[in-house]
C-alpha positions as CSV (number, residue, x, y, z in Angstrom):
1,M,19.0,11.5,13.5
2,Q,18.9,10.7,17.4
3,V,16.1,8.6,19.1
4,V,15.3,10.1,22.6
5,D,13.3,8.5,25.5
6,V,10.3,11.8,27.1
7,P,9.4,9.7,29.5
8,E,6.9,12.7,31.4
9,K,6.0,13.2,27.3
10,G,5.1,10.0,27.4
11,R,6.6,10.0,24.0
12,F,9.4,8.5,22.2
13,E,11.3,11.4,19.3
14,I,13.4,11.2,16.9
15,R,15.2,14.9,15.6
16,L,17.4,16.0,12.8
17,D,18.8,18.4,13.0
18,D,17.5,19.4,16.6
19,R,14.0,19.5,15.4
20,V,12.3,17.4,16.2
21,V,10.8,15.0,13.0
22,G,8.6,12.5,14.2
23,L,7.5,11.1,17.3
24,A,6.6,7.2,19.6
25,S,3.5,7.8,21.8
26,Y,3.9,5.0,24.0
27,H,2.6,3.8,28.5
28,V,4.5,1.7,30.0
29,D,2.4,-0.4,33.5
30,G,3.7,-2.6,34.5
31,T,6.1,-4.7,31.8
32,T,3.9,-4.2,29.0
33,M,4.7,-0.7,26.8
34,T,1.2,0.0,25.1
35,L,2.1,1.7,21.6
36,P,-0.4,4.0,20.4
37,H,0.6,6.3,17.9
38,T,3.1,7.6,16.2
39,E,3.3,10.2,13.6
40,V,6.6,11.4,11.2
41,D,6.6,15.3,10.4
42,P,5.6,15.9,6.3
43,S,8.4,17.0,5.2
44,V,10.7,14.4,5.9
45,G,8.5,11.8,5.0
46,G,10.2,8.5,2.9
47,R,14.0,9.2,4.5
48,G,12.7,6.3,6.9
49,I,12.3,8.2,9.6
50,G,9.4,6.3,10.3
51,T,11.3,2.6,10.0
52,T,14.2,4.3,13.0
53,L,11.8,5.8,15.0
54,V,10.1,2.4,15.7
55,A,13.8,0.4,15.3
56,G,14.9,2.5,18.9
57,V,11.5,2.2,20.8
58,L,11.6,-1.6,19.9
59,D,15.3,-2.3,21.1
60,A,14.1,0.4,24.3
61,A,11.2,-2.3,25.4
62,R,13.8,-5.2,24.8
63,E,16.1,-2.8,27.1
64,R,14.1,-2.6,30.0
65,G,12.5,-6.0,29.9
66,L,8.8,-4.5,28.3
67,T,6.2,-6.4,25.9
68,V,4.9,-4.2,23.2
69,L,1.0,-4.2,22.6
70,P,1.4,-2.9,18.9
71,Y,-2.7,-0.6,18.3
72,C,-0.1,1.7,15.7
73,S,-1.2,0.6,12.7
74,F,2.6,1.2,12.0
75,I,4.6,-1.0,13.8
76,R,2.2,-3.9,13.5
77,H,3.3,-3.3,9.9
78,Y,7.3,-2.1,11.3
79,I,6.1,-6.2,13.5
80,Q,5.6,-8.3,10.5
81,Q,8.9,-7.5,8.1
82,H,10.5,-7.6,10.9
83,P,10.0,-10.9,12.3
84,E,13.1,-11.0,15.2
85,Q,10.6,-8.7,16.6
86,M,7.7,-10.4,17.2
87,D,8.9,-11.9,20.2
88,L,7.7,-8.0,21.9
89,V,4.5,-8.8,20.9
90,A,2.9,-12.0,23.5
91,A,2.3,-14.8,22.2
92,D,-2.1,-14.4,23.0
93,D,-2.2,-10.8,22.2
94,R,-0.4,-11.4,18.6
95,P,-3.7,-12.9,16.9
96,H,-5.6,-9.7,18.7
97,F,-3.1,-7.3,16.5
98,G,-3.0,-9.2,13.1
99,L,0.4,-10.9,14.3
100,E,-0.6,-14.1,14.5
101,A,0.5,-15.8,11.3
102,A,3.2,-13.7,10.7
103,A,4.4,-15.8,13.9
104,R,4.7,-19.0,12.0
């Protein structure tokens, strides 16, 4: 599996055997990456592809020095399950996404 940034489409894609099997749309404004939507092809569900995709997206945001706005519920859930990623969401934005309890 390979996570690839496709900026001209405003998304990250995850590929399996040269086939796009998932994507995470994004928009960057200044130092903030907005993450509205993630999807995985149902034919490959349950194989950790969504988790691998989100990990790759968040790693890219961190490498670029960006904070994230996780509007996508799957990404919010991932961040809750991986508190080491919580710092990618600005402290003032966490309550908006229901992440304040997870930050403690």
